[in-house]
PLY file of the C-alpha trace (Angstrom):
ply
format ascii 1.0
element vertex 558
property float x
property float y
property float z
element edge 557
property int vertex1
property int vertex2
end_header
82.83 151.45 70.07
82.85 152.90 73.58
83.92 156.56 73.86
87.56 157.49 74.41
88.21 160.48 76.66
91.43 162.23 77.60
90.64 163.72 80.98
92.29 165.44 83.92
91.46 165.47 87.61
88.48 166.84 89.49
88.52 170.61 90.06
90.79 170.87 87.01
93.45 173.55 86.74
94.79 174.98 83.49
97.48 172.31 83.13
94.92 169.47 83.46
92.53 170.92 80.89
95.20 172.03 78.40
97.13 168.75 78.66
93.92 166.88 77.86
93.33 169.07 74.82
96.91 168.59 73.64
97.08 164.85 74.13
93.68 164.23 72.50
94.90 166.22 69.48
98.07 164.12 69.36
96.16 160.83 69.51
93.91 161.93 66.67
96.81 163.19 64.57
98.78 159.95 64.91
95.73 157.78 64.31
96.20 155.93 67.62
92.77 157.03 68.80
90.94 158.76 65.92
87.92 159.42 68.15
89.83 160.78 71.17
87.91 163.56 72.93
89.41 165.98 75.42
87.10 166.15 78.44
86.95 167.68 81.92
85.35 166.50 85.15
84.88 169.90 86.77
84.12 173.52 86.03
86.64 175.71 84.24
88.37 178.50 86.14
88.23 182.00 84.72
91.88 181.75 83.72
91.42 178.46 81.90
88.33 179.77 80.11
90.36 182.83 79.05
93.10 180.59 77.66
90.64 178.57 75.57
89.04 181.72 74.22
92.46 183.15 73.37
93.41 179.88 71.65
90.13 179.58 69.76
89.59 176.10 71.23
86.15 174.89 72.32
85.57 174.04 75.96
85.98 170.29 76.53
82.69 168.58 77.39
81.93 168.09 81.08
82.01 164.38 81.99
81.03 163.73 85.61
80.69 159.94 85.48
82.46 157.41 83.25
80.56 154.31 84.28
79.01 152.43 81.36
75.28 153.17 81.27
72.22 151.56 79.75
72.09 154.30 77.13
75.65 153.56 75.99
75.17 149.87 75.30
71.50 149.60 74.34
70.57 148.50 70.81
69.51 151.64 68.95
68.02 149.81 65.96
64.81 148.84 67.69
62.84 145.82 66.51
59.30 146.59 67.65
55.64 146.01 66.85
52.48 148.05 67.20
49.85 146.82 69.60
47.49 146.41 66.63
49.95 144.26 64.65
49.08 140.62 64.11
50.74 137.41 65.20
52.10 136.93 61.68
53.71 140.37 61.60
55.29 139.92 65.04
56.44 136.38 64.31
58.12 137.37 61.05
59.95 140.28 62.69
61.19 138.10 65.52
62.47 135.46 63.10
64.13 138.00 60.81
65.90 139.77 63.70
66.65 136.64 65.73
65.05 138.04 68.88
62.81 136.46 71.48
61.33 139.64 72.91
60.51 143.11 71.64
58.70 146.24 72.78
55.13 147.04 71.77
54.21 150.65 71.02
50.94 152.57 70.81
49.74 155.08 68.21
52.00 157.80 69.69
55.06 155.56 69.61
55.19 155.17 73.39
56.00 151.76 74.83
52.85 150.12 76.12
53.99 146.53 76.51
56.62 143.86 76.03
56.05 140.86 73.76
57.80 137.55 74.41
57.93 134.71 71.90
56.38 132.25 74.31
53.49 134.64 74.94
53.03 135.13 71.21
52.19 131.45 70.85
49.14 132.09 73.02
47.46 133.68 70.02
47.47 130.34 68.22
46.31 128.17 71.07
42.74 128.36 72.40
42.30 128.77 76.12
40.02 125.70 76.22
40.08 122.51 74.16
36.37 121.60 74.05
33.04 123.24 73.32
32.44 126.23 71.09
35.33 128.20 72.59
37.86 126.02 70.77
36.36 127.24 67.47
36.02 130.88 68.52
38.60 133.46 67.47
38.59 137.08 68.66
39.92 138.95 65.65
39.41 141.76 63.17
37.92 140.71 59.83
40.00 143.38 58.10
43.22 142.04 59.61
42.08 138.50 58.84
41.72 139.52 55.18
45.17 141.16 55.23
46.78 138.07 56.75
45.28 135.81 54.07
45.82 138.36 51.31
42.13 137.84 50.64
39.92 139.88 48.32
36.51 141.16 49.41
33.38 140.73 47.26
30.50 141.12 49.69
29.54 143.63 52.35
32.14 146.21 53.28
34.73 145.19 55.82
34.67 146.91 59.24
37.57 149.14 60.39
40.85 147.37 61.11
40.64 148.10 64.83
37.19 146.50 65.14
37.66 143.09 66.73
34.89 140.57 67.37
34.30 136.94 68.31
34.14 134.79 65.19
32.89 131.18 65.39
34.68 129.11 62.75
32.72 126.53 60.74
34.53 124.53 58.09
32.01 123.60 55.40
33.60 120.28 54.54
30.69 118.11 55.75
27.63 117.21 53.71
25.17 119.89 52.67
22.62 118.64 55.21
25.13 118.67 58.07
26.17 122.22 57.28
22.58 123.43 57.02
21.66 121.75 60.31
24.55 123.48 62.03
23.54 126.85 60.60
19.92 126.39 61.70
21.10 125.47 65.17
23.12 128.69 65.25
19.99 130.66 64.36
18.16 129.03 67.26
21.06 129.80 69.59
21.11 133.39 68.39
24.77 133.50 67.34
24.51 133.04 63.56
25.84 136.60 63.17
29.17 135.46 64.61
29.79 132.56 62.24
32.65 132.55 59.75
32.08 129.73 57.26
35.14 128.39 55.47
34.78 126.30 52.34
36.23 125.67 48.89
34.50 125.18 45.57
31.07 124.32 47.04
28.48 126.77 45.69
25.61 125.07 47.56
27.39 125.49 50.92
28.32 129.05 49.97
24.67 129.84 49.16
23.45 128.25 52.37
25.86 130.28 54.49
24.78 133.55 52.85
21.06 132.69 52.99
21.28 131.92 56.72
22.96 135.30 57.37
26.39 134.33 58.66
28.87 137.06 59.57
31.33 136.15 56.82
32.10 133.55 54.19
35.65 132.64 53.24
36.09 130.84 49.92
39.49 129.11 49.82
41.81 127.62 47.19
41.55 130.57 44.80
38.15 129.30 43.61
36.02 131.81 41.71
32.73 133.09 43.08
29.86 133.90 40.75
28.62 137.42 40.30
25.21 136.37 41.56
26.76 135.00 44.76
28.60 138.29 45.32
25.40 140.28 44.81
23.55 138.01 47.22
26.24 138.51 49.86
25.95 142.27 49.51
22.17 142.08 49.87
22.40 139.88 52.95
25.21 142.06 54.42
27.51 139.06 54.52
31.21 139.68 54.07
32.51 137.49 51.28
36.27 136.87 51.14
38.33 134.85 48.68
41.87 133.61 49.36
44.39 131.44 47.53
45.22 129.14 50.48
43.50 125.78 50.87
40.92 125.32 53.61
43.28 123.72 56.13
45.92 126.40 55.69
43.41 129.22 55.82
41.90 127.85 59.03
45.35 127.93 60.65
46.26 131.38 59.37
43.04 132.89 60.69
44.47 132.64 64.21
47.61 134.36 62.94
45.51 137.47 62.33
44.93 138.04 66.04
46.67 141.16 67.41
49.52 141.13 69.87
47.80 143.44 72.35
45.97 140.39 73.71
49.16 138.65 74.85
51.68 141.46 75.42
52.83 142.07 78.97
51.67 145.44 80.23
53.61 145.22 83.48
57.27 145.72 82.65
60.40 147.65 83.60
61.80 150.51 81.54
65.42 151.48 82.18
66.67 155.08 82.24
69.52 155.69 79.81
71.66 157.20 82.57
71.60 154.18 84.92
75.02 152.51 85.30
75.31 148.90 84.20
76.94 147.94 87.50
73.79 149.01 89.32
71.52 147.35 86.77
73.16 143.96 87.28
72.15 143.99 90.93
68.69 145.46 90.36
67.72 143.04 87.59
69.24 139.88 89.05
65.88 138.57 90.31
63.66 140.03 87.56
62.07 137.58 85.10
61.92 140.13 82.28
64.77 139.61 79.80
64.35 142.56 77.41
64.04 146.14 78.61
63.12 149.33 76.77
65.63 152.11 77.48
64.32 155.67 77.71
66.08 159.02 77.60
66.20 161.12 80.74
64.41 164.13 79.31
61.11 163.12 77.72
61.03 159.43 78.55
61.16 158.48 74.85
62.44 154.99 74.03
65.92 155.22 72.51
66.82 151.53 72.46
66.44 148.13 74.06
68.65 146.13 76.38
68.74 142.43 77.19
70.11 140.75 80.28
72.88 139.17 78.18
74.11 142.68 77.30
74.95 143.21 80.98
77.39 140.28 81.22
80.54 141.98 79.90
79.65 145.36 78.39
82.25 147.60 76.75
83.80 150.10 79.15
84.50 153.79 78.64
88.15 154.17 77.65
90.29 156.83 79.28
93.71 158.43 79.07
94.43 160.21 82.37
96.49 163.39 82.43
97.89 165.38 85.37
96.87 162.81 88.01
97.15 159.12 88.81
95.02 158.73 91.96
91.46 157.44 92.13
90.70 160.04 94.80
91.28 162.81 92.26
89.78 161.08 89.24
86.38 161.33 87.61
83.55 159.38 89.25
83.31 155.79 88.01
87.01 155.49 87.19
87.08 152.01 88.75
84.70 150.74 86.05
86.45 152.39 83.10
89.27 151.07 80.93
92.40 153.14 81.55
94.74 152.94 78.56
97.37 155.56 79.42
98.55 157.91 82.17
100.64 161.06 81.71
101.52 162.82 84.94
104.17 164.72 86.89
102.94 164.04 90.45
103.79 161.36 92.99
102.49 157.80 92.53
99.56 157.04 94.80
99.47 153.29 94.27
95.70 152.78 93.98
95.37 152.89 90.19
94.88 149.46 88.62
94.27 148.18 85.08
93.26 144.88 83.49
95.95 145.06 80.82
99.40 146.68 80.61
99.16 150.39 79.84
101.47 153.25 78.85
102.47 155.11 82.02
104.53 158.28 81.71
105.47 159.94 84.99
108.40 162.36 85.22
109.49 165.04 87.73
108.84 168.05 85.53
106.93 171.24 86.23
103.89 170.54 84.07
102.06 167.68 82.40
101.78 169.90 79.33
105.57 169.66 79.07
105.36 165.88 78.64
102.58 166.17 76.07
104.58 168.75 74.11
107.59 166.43 74.05
105.39 163.73 72.50
104.64 166.10 69.62
108.36 166.84 69.29
109.38 163.17 69.28
106.75 162.40 66.65
107.92 165.39 64.58
104.33 166.63 64.56
103.92 170.41 64.75
100.89 171.17 66.97
98.20 173.46 65.62
98.45 177.03 66.86
95.50 176.71 69.28
96.82 173.46 70.74
100.33 174.93 71.06
98.95 177.97 72.89
97.00 175.73 75.29
100.13 173.69 76.08
102.08 176.91 76.64
99.42 178.02 79.11
99.65 174.69 80.94
103.41 175.07 81.41
103.17 178.75 82.38
100.40 178.03 84.86
102.06 175.10 86.66
105.59 176.54 86.69
104.54 180.14 87.41
106.14 181.05 84.10
109.28 178.99 84.85
109.85 180.54 88.31
108.50 177.68 90.43
110.99 175.34 92.16
109.39 172.53 90.15
110.69 173.99 86.88
113.12 171.81 84.91
115.23 172.38 81.79
112.69 170.33 79.85
109.91 172.78 80.82
112.01 175.66 79.50
112.84 173.81 76.29
109.24 172.81 75.57
107.82 176.26 76.33
110.31 177.82 73.93
109.52 175.22 71.24
105.74 175.63 71.62
105.87 179.43 71.64
107.05 179.39 68.03
103.96 177.49 66.86
101.68 179.62 69.04
103.29 182.91 67.92
103.41 183.83 71.59
105.38 186.26 73.73
105.45 184.05 76.82
106.28 186.80 79.32
103.48 189.09 78.11
101.08 186.15 77.96
102.00 185.07 81.50
101.45 188.57 82.89
98.03 188.76 81.25
97.15 185.20 82.29
97.79 185.79 86.00
95.89 189.09 85.93
92.75 187.32 84.71
90.11 186.32 87.20
91.48 187.24 90.63
89.48 184.87 92.80
90.58 186.51 96.02
88.78 189.66 94.86
85.69 188.38 93.04
85.30 184.66 93.77
82.82 183.11 96.20
84.43 181.12 99.05
83.35 177.80 97.52
84.82 178.86 94.18
88.17 179.65 95.79
88.25 176.29 97.53
87.33 174.26 94.46
89.09 176.13 91.65
92.23 174.01 92.10
91.65 171.45 94.83
93.08 167.96 95.19
92.31 165.20 97.65
95.01 162.93 99.03
95.20 159.91 101.29
98.40 159.72 103.30
99.31 157.59 106.35
95.63 156.76 106.84
94.60 160.44 106.79
92.36 162.05 104.16
93.48 165.52 103.17
92.18 168.26 100.88
94.63 170.89 99.56
93.36 173.89 97.61
95.56 176.54 96.05
94.76 180.00 94.67
97.47 181.89 92.77
97.36 185.70 92.93
99.43 188.73 92.00
99.95 189.71 95.63
98.32 188.87 98.96
96.70 192.24 99.66
93.14 190.91 99.12
93.44 188.03 101.60
92.84 189.88 104.90
89.37 191.07 103.90
88.30 187.54 102.94
90.09 185.56 105.63
87.13 184.85 107.96
84.64 183.78 105.28
87.30 181.59 103.67
88.04 179.95 107.01
84.31 179.33 107.59
83.97 177.74 104.14
87.02 175.57 104.76
85.62 174.41 108.11
82.35 173.49 106.39
84.21 171.53 103.69
86.23 169.60 106.27
83.12 168.80 108.31
80.90 167.70 105.42
83.58 165.65 103.64
85.03 164.27 106.89
88.59 165.29 106.07
91.30 164.93 108.70
92.86 168.10 107.33
91.73 170.83 104.95
94.23 173.34 103.54
93.81 176.50 101.47
97.02 178.12 100.20
96.78 181.65 98.80
99.98 182.13 96.83
101.63 185.34 95.66
103.31 184.24 92.43
105.29 187.47 92.18
106.66 187.58 95.73
106.82 183.76 96.03
104.95 183.80 99.31
101.91 181.87 100.58
99.43 182.33 103.38
97.96 179.01 104.45
94.62 178.37 106.14
94.48 174.91 107.73
91.56 173.24 109.53
91.81 169.81 111.11
93.14 167.78 113.96
95.28 169.83 116.34
97.91 167.10 116.45
98.45 167.63 112.72
98.35 171.44 112.85
100.93 171.47 115.60
103.40 169.65 113.32
103.00 171.96 110.32
106.51 173.32 109.50
105.37 176.92 108.93
105.11 179.94 111.21
101.76 179.73 112.95
100.12 183.16 113.06
96.98 182.01 114.90
94.87 178.88 115.36
94.21 178.39 111.63
96.62 180.65 109.73
100.23 179.93 108.77
102.83 182.06 107.03
104.89 180.30 104.35
107.42 182.56 102.62
109.04 180.98 99.58
106.29 178.34 99.24
104.62 178.36 95.83
104.44 174.71 94.74
101.80 172.39 96.11
103.53 169.38 94.62
107.11 170.04 95.69
106.72 172.20 98.81
103.25 172.25 100.33
102.26 168.59 100.04
105.61 167.24 101.32
105.28 169.58 104.34
101.72 168.39 105.02
102.78 164.76 104.52
105.56 165.20 107.08
103.09 166.70 109.57
100.72 163.78 109.10
103.53 161.29 109.65
104.66 162.92 112.92
101.10 163.41 114.17
100.42 159.66 114.39
0 1
1 2
2 3
3 4
4 5
5 6
6 7
7 8
8 9
9 10
10 11
11 12
12 13
13 14
14 15
15 16
16 17
17 18
18 19
19 20
20 21
21 22
22 23
23 24
24 25
25 26
26 27
27 28
28 29
29 30
30 31
31 32
32 33
33 34
34 35
35 36
36 37
37 38
38 39
39 40
40 41
41 42
42 43
43 44
44 45
45 46
46 47
47 48
48 49
49 50
50 51
51 52
52 53
53 54
54 55
55 56
56 57
57 58
58 59
59 60
60 61
61 62
62 63
63 64
64 65
65 66
66 67
67 68
68 69
69 70
70 71
71 72
72 73
73 74
74 75
75 76
76 77
77 78
78 79
79 80
80 81
81 82
82 83
83 84
84 85
85 86
86 87
87 88
88 89
89 90
90 91
91 92
92 93
93 94
94 95
95 96
96 97
97 98
98 99
99 100
100 101
101 102
102 103
103 104
104 105
105 106
106 107
107 108
108 109
109 110
110 111
111 112
112 113
113 114
114 115
115 116
116 117
117 118
118 119
119 120
120 121
121 122
122 123
123 124
124 125
125 126
126 127
127 128
128 129
129 130
130 131
131 132
132 133
133 134
134 135
135 136
136 137
137 138
138 139
139 140
140 141
141 142
142 143
143 144
144 145
145 146
146 147
147 148
148 149
149 150
150 151
151 152
152 153
153 154
154 155
155 156
156 157
157 158
158 159
159 160
160 161
161 162
162 163
163 164
164 165
165 166
166 167
167 168
168 169
169 170
170 171
171 172
172 173
173 174
174 175
175 176
176 177
177 178
178 179
179 180
180 181
181 182
182 183
183 184
184 185
185 186
186 187
187 188
188 189
189 190
190 191
191 192
192 193
193 194
194 195
195 196
196 197
197 198
198 199
199 200
200 201
201 202
202 203
203 204
204 205
205 206
206 207
207 208
208 209
209 210
210 211
211 212
212 213
213 214
214 215
215 216
216 217
217 218
218 219
219 220
220 221
221 222
222 223
223 224
224 225
225 226
226 227
227 228
228 229
229 230
230 231
231 232
232 233
233 234
234 235
235 236
236 237
237 238
238 239
239 240
240 241
241 242
242 243
243 244
244 245
245 246
246 247
247 248
248 249
249 250
250 251
251 252
252 253
253 254
254 255
255 256
256 257
257 258
258 259
259 260
260 261
261 262
262 263
263 264
264 265
265 266
266 267
267 268
268 269
269 270
270 271
271 272
272 273
273 274
274 275
275 276
276 277
277 278
278 279
279 280
280 281
281 282
282 283
283 284
284 285
285 286
286 287
287 288
288 289
289 290
290 291
291 292
292 293
293 294
294 295
295 296
296 297
297 298
298 299
299 300
300 301
301 302
302 303
303 304
304 305
305 306
306 307
307 308
308 309
309 310
310 311
311 312
312 313
313 314
314 315
315 316
316 317
317 318
318 319
319 320
320 321
321 322
322 323
323 324
324 325
325 326
326 327
327 328
328 329
329 330
330 331
331 332
332 333
333 334
334 335
335 336
336 337
337 338
338 339
339 340
340 341
341 342
342 343
343 344
344 345
345 346
346 347
347 348
348 349
349 350
350 351
351 352
352 353
353 354
354 355
355 356
356 357
357 358
358 359
359 360
360 361
361 362
362 363
363 364
364 365
365 366
366 367
367 368
368 369
369 370
370 371
371 372
372 373
373 374
374 375
375 376
376 377
377 378
378 379
379 380
380 381
381 382
382 383
383 384
384 385
385 386
386 387
387 388
388 389
389 390
390 391
391 392
392 393
393 394
394 395
395 396
396 397
397 398
398 399
399 400
400 401
401 402
402 403
403 404
404 405
405 406
406 407
407 408
408 409
409 410
410 411
411 412
412 413
413 414
414 415
415 416
416 417
417 418
418 419
419 420
420 421
421 422
422 423
423 424
424 425
425 426
426 427
427 428
428 429
429 430
430 431
431 432
432 433
433 434
434 435
435 436
436 437
437 438
438 439
439 440
440 441
441 442
442 443
443 444
444 445
445 446
446 447
447 448
448 449
449 450
450 451
451 452
452 453
453 454
454 455
455 456
456 457
457 458
458 459
459 460
460 461
461 462
462 463
463 464
464 465
465 466
466 467
467 468
468 469
469 470
470 471
471 472
472 473
473 474
474 475
475 476
476 477
477 478
478 479
479 480
480 481
481 482
482 483
483 484
484 485
485 486
486 487
487 488
488 489
489 490
490 491
491 492
492 493
493 494
494 495
495 496
496 497
497 498
498 499
499 500
500 501
501 502
502 503
503 504
504 505
505 506
506 507
507 508
508 509
509 510
510 511
511 512
512 513
513 514
514 515
515 516
516 517
517 518
518 519
519 520
520 521
521 522
522 523
523 524
524 525
525 526
526 527
527 528
528 529
529 530
530 531
531 532
532 533
533 534
534 535
535 536
536 537
537 538
538 539
539 540
540 541
541 542
542 543
543 544
544 545
545 546
546 547
547 548
548 549
549 550
550 551
551 552
552 553
553 554
554 555
555 556
556 557
């Protein structure tokens, strides 16, 4: 199952984070989404962090990209073989798992190759079909014995990793023919490579040992005399006995060859963090069909991926809160599955879904208000920490019910939640707005990004940041560095207009820095104090006052 996140907008404010926490808790409580996780796609402000600490609620995980990645969809139960495993081992694992390819690992568990079924067959088929090479097998006698489940009665077997060229000789011909072939091998100097295979033929067995072959394999479960075993030890001939008949044993000998001889050592490994959408393009012309997937830290294999897994992979599922525009959403939103939207802002028109979704959008002061009402309608009392978070969302976005965006529903829900949170809302609000004065301690970039939203309007791209303070007395000392930072933001992001509103929530008064096209600035409906600074008494709401004013300026600047 792909993850399910409830997430707010980039540069999240308290309402976005707390609404996500509240709605995720609701989805879990109702059983609609038992695995719902509240998430964020930006850093927490000091005020939001204070709220979570006060509520005893953990910080939501930071999710910066919701595109489906190789690590999300790879098969974690890895079917693999060791480079020293035999054909028989690899073949059985492939058949049991129903796979055609699998990774090959070394002694440390690191991927050293990829094994394909068609390549595996190369272990059974000789490279040439005439001459001595057709009867030569490069294999380990120890692994050969393991494959045949053979018992050893002669000289000690070499280590399992010792491989050598073995020339197969089936002792099914007459005694004279076998002896002539063994004598010829002595003349050619390769008798020490011969593996003689025969059944219940003591004379052939004795001849093979006397001539000093490398090994003798007695098939069919036939017994070997004690004297023959002692002779093999004396001649340093390995004597093996198996239950298979001669024909079967001859075939299975090739099954004891190790996969390292046919595995592909040139292959692609995929990082777990790479998005599937990018993989489709990158792997379109690659012949490899199975790919090891490695983690981004130590490069350890965490799973495998096949090209068929890329056709229609599961998408990350999202419920969006406090926004409904792609421009404000987490990166990769276009590739995610949006199941629900809860918001109190304007409709942007660029959000799309494959299937019908629940879409709740109402002109209230806070998204947390809408989430709280869901608890009320379901007759589910929120836990104290969740209730406190939702209270903070309402207080933050409505300036403790003093903003022009405040509605009767905001007042009703804040009062209802306060009972579960055991909260004095006025005292809490005063403490909340005293926390973390950015105008005093924050870096310019922090002020700009603490609560910033991006909009597209009439073909213009606009950024509007807002900082809420208990008074405007700290602005003058920071004005020039804030203006410089705003100019840099506009230039690097290619905005047509960049706005920073510093709002006095007590006096209901804003000072507005604006950088952009002069045609737009000239249409701003506020008193212009100088080239970049505007005075906006009574303006406290970005949604209901500031953005409509900017939108009107954009419209008349065209």
